[in-house]
Each structure stands twice: as C-alpha cells, then as structure tokens.
C-alpha positions in Angstrom: 4.8 -16.3 12.3 5.9 -13.8 9.7 9.5 -12.6 10.0 10.2 -9.0 10.4 10.1 -7.0 7.3 7.7 -9.4 5.5 5.0 -7.8 3.3 1.7 -9.0 4.6 -0.8 -10.7 2.2 -3.9 -8.7 2.5 -6.1 -10.7 0.2 -6.3 -14.2 -1.2 -3.0 -15.6 -2.4 -3.2 -16.9 -6.0 -1.4 -19.9 -7.4 0.9 -19.1 -10.3 -1.6 -20.6 -12.8 -4.3 -18.3 -11.4 -2.1 -15.3 -11.6 -1.2 -16.2 -15.2 -4.9 -15.9 -16.1 -4.9 -12.2 -15.0 -4.4 -9.5 -17.6 -0.9 -8.1 -17.2 -2.2 -4.6 -16.7 -4.3 -5.9 -13.8 -1.0 -7.3 -12.3 0.5 -3.8 -12.9 -2.5 -2.2 -11.2 -1.9 -4.2 -8.1 1.9 -3.8 -8.3 1.6 0.0 -8.5 -0.4 -0.1 -5.3 2.1 -2.5 -3.6 5.0 -0.2 -4.6 3.3 2.9 -3.4 2.5 1.3 0.0 6.1 0.1 0.3 7.5 3.5 -0.6 5.1 5.4 1.6 5.8 3.1 4.6 9.6 3.3 3.9 9.6 7.1 3.9 7.1 7.6 6.7 9.1 5.4 9.0 12.6 6.8 8.1 11.8 10.5 7.9 10.4 13.2 10.1 9.0 15.0 7.0 5.5 16.1 6.8 2.9 14.5 4.5 3.4 16.9 1.6 7.2 16.3 1.6 6.6 12.6 1.9 4.4 12.8 -1.2 7.1 14.5 -3.2 9.7 11.9 -2.1 7.5 9.0 -3.0 6.3 10.4 -6.3 9.9 10.9 -7.4 10.6 7.1 -7.0 7.2 5.9 -8.3 7.1 8.0 -11.5 7.4 6.1 -14.8 10.8 7.3 -15.6 12.2 6.1 -12.3 10.4 2.8 -12.6 11.8 2.4 -16.2 15.3 3.0 -14.9 14.8 0.4 -12.2 13.3 -2.1 -14.7 16.4 -1.7 -16.8 18.7 -2.2 -13.8 16.8 -5.3 -12.6 16.7 -7.2 -15.9 19.6 -9.4 -15.0 18.1 -10.2 -11.6 14.8 -11.4 -12.8 14.0 -15.1 -12.8 12.7 -16.6 -16.0 9.1 -16.4 -14.7 9.5 -12.7 -13.6 11.0 -11.9 -17.0 8.0 -13.4 -18.7 5.6 -11.4 -16.5 7.7 -8.3 -17.1 7.5 -8.8 -20.9 3.8 -9.4 -20.8 3.3 -6.2 -18.8 5.7 -4.2 -20.9 4.1 -5.4 -24.2 0.5 -4.8 -23.1 -1.2 -1.8 -24.7 -2.7 0.6 -22.2 -5.0 3.4 -23.3 -3.0 5.9 -21.1 0.5 7.2 -21.1 2.3 9.0 -18.3 2.5 12.8 -18.6 6.3 13.0 -18.2 7.5 9.8 -19.7 8.0 8.4 -23.1 5.8 5.5 -24.3 8.8 3.2 -23.9 9.4 4.3 -20.3 5.7 3.9 -19.5 5.7 0.4 -20.9 8.9 -0.6 -18.9 7.2 0.9 -15.8 4.1 -1.2 -16.5 6.2 -4.3 -16.8 8.0 -3.7 -13.5 4.7 -3.0 -11.8 3.3 -6.3 -13.3 6.2 -8.2 -11.6 5.5 -6.5 -8.3 1.8 -7.4 -8.6 2.7 -11.0 -9.7 5.0 -11.5 -6.7 2.5 -10.0 -4.3 -0.5 -12.0 -5.5 1.4 -15.3 -5.5 2.6 -14.7 -2.0 6.3 -14.3 -2.9 6.8 -11.5 -0.4 10.5 -12.1 0.4 11.3 -11.8 -3.3 9.0 -8.9 -3.7 10.8 -7.0 -0.9 14.1 -7.7 -2.5 13.0 -6.3 -5.8 11.2 -3.3 -4.2 14.3 -2.5 -2.2 16.5 -2.8 -5.3 14.2 -0.6 -7.4 14.2 2.0 -4.6 18.0 2.0 -4.5 18.2 2.6 -8.3 15.6 5.3 -8.1 17.3 6.9 -5.1 20.7 6.9 -6.8 19.1 8.9 -9.7 18.1 11.8 -7.4 
C-alpha cells in the first residue's frame, strides 16, 4: 500500500539504466508534466481560488526563472546521480527558449525538470516529492 502523499506511478517504471538511455530533454519533458501536476494538485487542494487564479499561481512557480532559482538552491541537496541527470539536462541543447528567461535560466530549468522526470520514471517518488516540495518553497519565497 502506498503511504499518504506518495506520487503514483502512472506508467511503467524504468530501471536506472533504462532511464539513462533516454534523451535528457525527454526526461525534462516528463519532469515538466510531473511538476505541473504536483503544483496544480497542491494549489487546487489548498486554495479556494477559481481555475484562472490557480493557473496564475501555478505558472508563477513553473516558469523557467523560478525553476532556475530552485535548481540553484537545490544543488547541494542533489545526490551524485541526480547531479549527473541535472547536468545532462542543463547541457542539452533545445531548439526553444522561454519567452521571459535567459538561455542560462532556461537550461537550469531543463536540468531540474530532467531530475524530476528521472525520479518519476525510476519510481523514486518519495525523493521526487522532497525535491518538488523544496522547489516549491524556493519559488514561493521569491513571490
């Protein structure tokens, strides 16, 4: 039985070696979705705000600049494996850049999203929750 607050695995769990085979931007793609679901759920269950206001609150924490600040704050908390995934994600070259972020911020955000994706896909949901909560605290303190 999953303990309360666990993030459910919705697809097939990958082994670390299978996850290493994925392009880091694919990990970031999954991590972005995981973070969005986490934030949407967090705000929806802790606020009486309407959907439009919830969108504004979530977007503020999920934007590249906020993710970059969270990535900077979490560097010391990453395990060696998480740091490796972060660096792979950060150093991957995407064809896009966020509208309101520098290239450096966008890359840091991609690295953090890659860590979230890695943890989700490998079933490390307790650790994922820790980092999502820590990132949300950093982003919230910047408001």
